[in-house]
C-alpha positions in Angstrom: -50.5 38.8 -8.7 -53.4 40.4 -10.8 -55.5 41.0 -8.3 -53.1 43.1 -6.3 -52.5 44.7 -9.5 -56.3 45.3 -9.9 -56.4 46.7 -6.0 -53.6 49.5 -6.9 -55.2 50.5 -10.0 -58.6 51.1 -8.9 -57.0 52.6 -5.9 -55.6 55.6 -7.8 -57.9 58.7 -7.4 -57.9 59.7 -11.3 -59.2 56.0 -11.8 -61.3 56.0 -9.0 -63.1 59.4 -10.1 -63.3 58.3 -13.5 -65.0 55.0 -12.6 -67.3 56.6 -10.2 -68.5 60.1 -11.9 -70.0 58.4 -15.4 -73.2 56.0 -16.4 -71.0 53.7 -17.5 -69.3 52.6 -14.1 -73.4 52.3 -12.1 -73.5 49.7 -15.4 -70.5 47.6 -14.5 -71.2 47.8 -10.4 -74.7 47.0 -10.8 -73.5 43.5 -12.2 -72.4 43.0 -8.6 -74.9 45.3 -6.6 -78.3 45.2 -6.3 -78.6 49.1 -6.8 -78.4 52.1 -4.9 -81.6 52.4 -2.9 -83.1 49.8 -0.5 -86.4 50.0 -3.0 -84.2 48.5 -5.5 -82.6 46.0 -2.9 -85.6 44.4 -1.5 -86.9 44.2 -5.4 -84.2 41.8 -5.8 -84.2 39.9 -2.8 -88.0 39.1 -3.0 -87.3 37.9 -6.9 -84.4 35.9 -5.2 -86.6 34.5 -2.8 -89.2 33.4 -5.0 -86.9 31.5 -6.7 -85.8 29.8 -3.4 -82.9 31.5 -2.3 -82.0 33.4 1.1 -80.8 36.7 1.0 -78.5 38.3 3.1 -78.9 42.3 2.7 -75.9 44.6 2.9 -75.9 48.5 3.0 -72.5 49.4 2.0 -70.2 51.2 3.6 -66.8 51.0 5.2 -64.2 52.9 7.7 -66.8 55.9 8.5 -65.1 59.7 9.4 -67.2 60.8 12.4 -70.1 59.6 14.1 -73.0 60.9 12.5 -72.0 58.5 8.7 -71.8 56.0 12.0 -75.5 56.4 13.3 -76.6 57.3 9.9 -75.3 54.0 8.8 -77.1 52.2 12.1 -80.1 53.9 10.8 -80.0 52.6 7.5 -79.7 48.7 8.8 -82.9 49.7 11.1 -84.8 50.4 8.1 -83.6 48.0 6.4 -84.2 45.3 9.6 -88.2 47.1 9.5 -88.7 46.1 5.4 -87.1 42.6 6.0 -90.2 42.1 8.8 -92.4 44.0 6.5 -92.1 42.7 3.7 -91.7 38.6 5.1 -87.8 38.5 2.8 -85.9 35.5 4.0 -83.2 37.6 4.7 -80.8 38.6 7.6 -77.9 41.6 7.4 -74.5 41.8 6.9 -72.8 44.4 8.4 -68.9 46.1 8.8 -68.0 47.7 12.2 -66.1 50.5 10.6 -69.0 51.5 9.3 -70.9 51.6 13.1 -67.8 53.0 14.3 -65.2 50.5 14.3 -61.9 52.4 14.9 -63.4 56.2 15.3 -65.3 54.6 18.1 -65.2 51.2 19.3 -67.7 52.0 22.1 -69.9 53.4 19.1 -69.6 50.6 16.8 -70.3 48.2 20.3 -73.8 50.0 20.8 -75.0 50.1 17.1 -74.2 46.5 16.9 -76.0 45.7 20.3 -78.7 47.6 19.6 -79.5 46.3 15.6 -78.9 42.8 16.6 -82.3 43.6 19.3 -83.8 44.9 16.1 -83.3 41.9 14.2 -84.5 39.5 16.9 -87.4 41.4 16.8 -87.8 40.9 13.2 -87.1 37.0 13.0 -83.9 37.3 11.5 -80.0 37.7 12.7 -76.7 40.2 11.7 -73.8 38.5 10.5 -70.4 40.2 11.6 -68.2 40.9 8.3 -64.6 40.4 8.4 -62.6 43.4 7.1 -58.5 43.8 6.9 -56.3 42.0 9.9 -55.5 45.0 11.3 -58.9 45.1 13.1 -59.9 40.8 13.6 -59.1 41.6 17.3 -61.3 44.2 17.9 -64.1 42.7 15.6 -63.5 39.3 17.7 -64.1 41.5 20.7 -67.2 42.6 19.7 -68.8 40.2 17.9 -68.0 37.7 21.1 -69.5 40.0 23.7 -72.8 41.2 21.3 -73.1 37.4 20.7 -72.4 35.9 24.6 -75.5 39.0 25.1 -77.6 38.7 22.0 -77.3 34.9 20.7 -78.9 35.6 17.7 -75.6 36.6 15.6 -73.0 35.3 13.0 -69.5 35.9 12.0 -67.3 35.6 9.0 -63.8 33.8 9.3 -61.4 34.3 6.5 -59.2 31.1 5.4 -56.5 33.1 4.2 -55.6 34.8 7.7 -52.7 32.3 9.4 -54.9 33.4 12.5 -57.8 31.9 11.8 -57.7 28.6 13.0 -57.5 29.6 16.7 -60.2 32.3 15.9 -62.8 29.6 14.9 -61.5 28.1 18.5 -62.4 30.8 20.3 -65.8 31.7 18.7 -67.3 28.1 18.6 -68.6 27.6 21.8 -70.9 30.9 21.4 -72.7 29.7 18.8 -74.4 31.2 16.2 -73.7 30.9 12.7 -70.0 30.6 11.3 -69.7 32.2 7.8 -66.0 30.4 6.0 -64.8 32.6 3.4 -61.2 32.7 1.6 -60.9 36.5 2.2 -60.8 39.2 0.0 -58.2 41.6 1.3 -54.7 42.2 0.0 -52.7 41.0 3.5 -48.7 40.4 3.8 -47.3 37.1 3.6 -46.8 37.1 7.6 -50.5 37.3 8.6 -51.7 35.3 5.8 -51.3 32.8 3.5 -51.0 34.0 -0.1 -50.6 31.7 -2.4 -54.1 30.2 -4.0 -53.5 26.3 -3.0 -52.6 27.2 0.0 -55.7 29.0 0.9 -57.7 26.0 -0.7 -56.1 23.8 1.6 -56.1 25.9 4.8 -60.6 26.5 3.4 -60.9 22.7 3.3 -59.4 22.2 7.0 -61.6 24.9 8.5 -64.8 23.2 6.5 -64.0 19.6 8.0 -63.8 21.4 11.5 -67.1 23.5 10.7 -68.8 20.6 9.7 -67.5 18.3 12.7 -69.3 21.2 15.2 -72.9 19.8 16.6 -75.2 22.5 17.0 -73.9 24.9 14.9 -75.1 26.0 11.2 -71.9 26.3 9.3 -71.8 29.1 6.1 -70.1 27.9 3.2 -69.2 31.2 1.3 -67.3 30.1 -2.1 -67.4 29.4 -5.3 -65.2 27.3 -5.4 -66.5 24.2 -7.6 -63.8 22.1 -5.3 -64.9 23.0 -2.1 -68.2 23.3 -3.1 -67.9 19.4 -3.8 -66.3 18.5 -0.6 -69.2 20.8 1.7 -71.6 18.4 0.1 -69.6 15.2 0.4 -68.9 16.5 4.1 -72.8 17.4 4.9 -73.7 13.9 2.7 -71.5 11.9 5.6 -72.1 13.8 8.7 -75.9 14.9 8.1 -74.9 18.4 9.3 -77.3 21.1 8.6 -75.4 24.0 6.7 -76.0 26.5 3.9 -73.3 27.9 0.8 -73.5 31.3 0.4 -72.6 33.2 -2.5 -72.5 36.7 -4.1 -74.9 38.3 -6.1 -73.9 38.2 -9.7 -71.2 35.5 -9.5 -71.5 32.2 -11.1 -75.2 32.2 -10.5 -75.5 28.7 -12.6 -73.7 27.1 -10.2 -76.3 28.8 -7.2 -79.2 27.7 -9.1 -77.6 24.7 -9.8 -77.5 23.9 -5.9 -80.7 25.3 -5.4 -82.5 22.4 -7.5 -80.3 20.3 -5.8 -82.0 21.1 -2.7 -79.3 22.8 -0.8 -80.0 26.5 1.0 -78.1 28.9 -0.7 -78.1 32.5 0.8 -76.9 35.0 -2.0 -74.9 38.2 -0.3 -76.7 41.1 -1.9 -74.9 44.3 -1.1 -76.8 47.9 -2.0 -76.4 51.3 -1.6 -74.1 54.0 -3.0 -71.3 53.5 -1.7 -70.6 50.8 -4.2 -66.9 51.4 -5.0 -64.3 49.5 -3.0 -66.7 46.7 -3.2 -66.8 46.5 -6.9 -62.4 46.7 -6.5 -62.6 43.6 -4.8 -64.6 42.1 -6.7 -62.6 42.6 -10.0 -59.4 41.9 -8.0 -60.9 38.2 -6.6 -61.9 37.0 -10.6 -59.9 37.9 -14.0 -62.9 37.0 -15.7 -64.1 40.3 -13.3 -61.6 42.5 -14.6 -62.6 41.7 -18.5 -65.8 42.6 -17.8 -64.9 45.9 -16.8 -63.1 46.5 -19.7 -65.4 45.4 -21.8 -67.6 48.0 -20.2 -65.0 50.5 -20.6 -64.2 50.5 -24.0 -67.9 50.2 -25.3 -69.1 52.7 -23.0 
């Protein structure tokens, strides 16, 4: 309930303008964002690697409005891949297909995704396709399946909250790759998504068990939920399944460090760029503690 209220308030134009126009807003954002430039993000990635973390770099942006912006985003990711290779970073990239033109020109998004997969292969790394709103799930799956069948170095995020996800998982498993299982950060109607937290947690646990039983697959357990983290650790112990945890930059760092110290691979989702507002609002909506952090920054700026 609080999350929906946060999304409603932060989606209001005056709030958005107030938040993005001042230094205090950027200060709040930089708790969850590695910086506004690639250089800043690379510096953070290098430091995380030195501490034993893997990284997934995400150039922020979504729902571009013209082909030039899609091309600019694809070029930005290309430069990011070049830096990953040049710096020797233990990192991959995560992309949103609406940033590459999905919804504007699906053929354009397909072409850019293929080009990035090729460049990622040359850099010795992979591309993970983020899942966006449920209205885009089917076309995202279509583009992912085509690209993965052709290139073989892609992964896909699936949202446990969506009612369709068990069937989607069955569809993509034969393609290999890596599957990032997350709860889902979008406010969706009840007919397409589970709304209660306990329902989402139960759905996640069921999907996690299925993923951990698949040979030849490296699941990515993307959660900060201590109960689900413990469940993943136990499944991995029993089944000797290679996997990694994936967690967000700026969220529960002590848990991330604890897992690395225990010998588990942890990949930090590391967003960067100037288009940080939509990403930030989802982080604020996910956890009440983030809202209080925002409020303290607002009244203390």
